[in-house]
N, C-alpha and C positions, 0 to 999 in steps of 0.2 A: 413707520412702515419700512420693512427691510427692502433694499433694492433687489429687483428680480435679476436672476442670472441672465447674462446676455448670450445670445446665440452666436456661435462661431461659424463663419462661412469661409472655408478654405478655398481659394480659387483652384479648382481642379478641372482639368480638361474634360474628364469623363466622370463627373460626380454622380454616383448612383444612389445617393441617399435620398430617401423620400421625406425624411424629417431632419431638421437641423439638430446638431448636437449642442448641448448646453454646457457652458463652462461652470464648474462648481468651485466657487472661491474657497480656498483652504482644503479642497479635496474631500472625498467621501470614502470612508473605509469600505473595503470589500475583500473577497477571497476568490481564488481561482482553483479549481480542481484540475490537476494535470495527471494524465495517465502516463506512467513511465515504467519501462521494464526494470525489474529487480531480480536478483538471484537469491533464492532462498537457500540458506546454509544449514539451518537446523529447524526442525518442525515438531511441534507437540500439540496436544489438545489445548494447551494454554496460550500458545502463540508461536511466533517465528522469529528467527534471527535472519536478517537479510542484508545483502550488499546492494548499494545504490550509488549512483554518480553524483548525488547531491545530499546535503545534510537534511535530516528531518528534525523538526522542532519538538523538544521534549514536551510530553503530555498532549501533543496534538493528536487529533483523531483522523484516521484515514480509512477509506474503503480499500480492502486488500483482495485482489482476485487471486484465487488459488486454482491452478490447473491440476486436478486430481485424477490423473489417468484419463478416463473417458468422460469425466464430468468437470464442470467448472463452477466454483461457488465464489460469492463475494461476501466477505465478513468485515465487520468494523473492528479496528485495532487502535490501541493507544501506544504512542511512542514512549517506551520505558527508559531507553538509553540510546545514544547515538554518538559515535566517535569515528575518527579517521582510522581506516583499516589498512590503507595502502597509499604510499606516496611514490610516484615515479615519473620523473620528467614533468610533463603537464598533466599527467593522470592523477586524480585523487579519487579514491573509493572510500565510501563510508559504510560502516556496519551499524545496524540498528536492531534493537530488540523491540518487537511489537507484541503487546499483550492483547489477546482477543477480548472484546467487550460485548456482552449480551448476545452470545452465540445462540441462534435458533436451533431447535432440536434437529432439523434436517442437516444443518451444517456440522453439528457435533457428530452425527451419525456418519456423514460423508468423510469427515476427517478421520474418525476412528477406523472406518473401513479401509481408507487409503493407507494409514499407518500400519494396520495389520498386514498389508501386502508388501511392506518394505522390509527386506531381510533384517536390517539392523533393528528396526522397530519390533519385529516379532521376537527376536532373540532377547531384547531388553525386557520384554514382557513375558518371556517363557513360553511363547507360542511356537508350535512346531512348524517347520517349513513343509509345505504341501508334499514334497517328494522325499523328505528325509526322515519322517517320523517324529516322535515327541522329543523335546529337548529336556524334559524333566526325567529324573531318575526313576 
């Protein structure tokens, strides 16, 4: 029979725990999701290139919140690449390519609508600026 993990009782003046924590011999694997600000540098229907203050693990999956004008969507993305973008003193910035995974139809439509409103995006797809007329001959 395996020994039971023993409870750890740390002497704290104002211990507010209702239940004792249990020490796990050898540790127990786990993950933490952390919401952190990023700066999106490039954006397409397929994914984003973004800058962040920390490196992202290749092939890891993340929820990415996109603020698209008056609406916000959350999409799943896979880290395709990540490298150091800038070094300066104690500042390190990383640049990562995120490939969207399993985009739902509403997210695809929201992304397309947003990209159609970005001047560079309209020009790249040959779409006229609302006040300038058609860009095609």
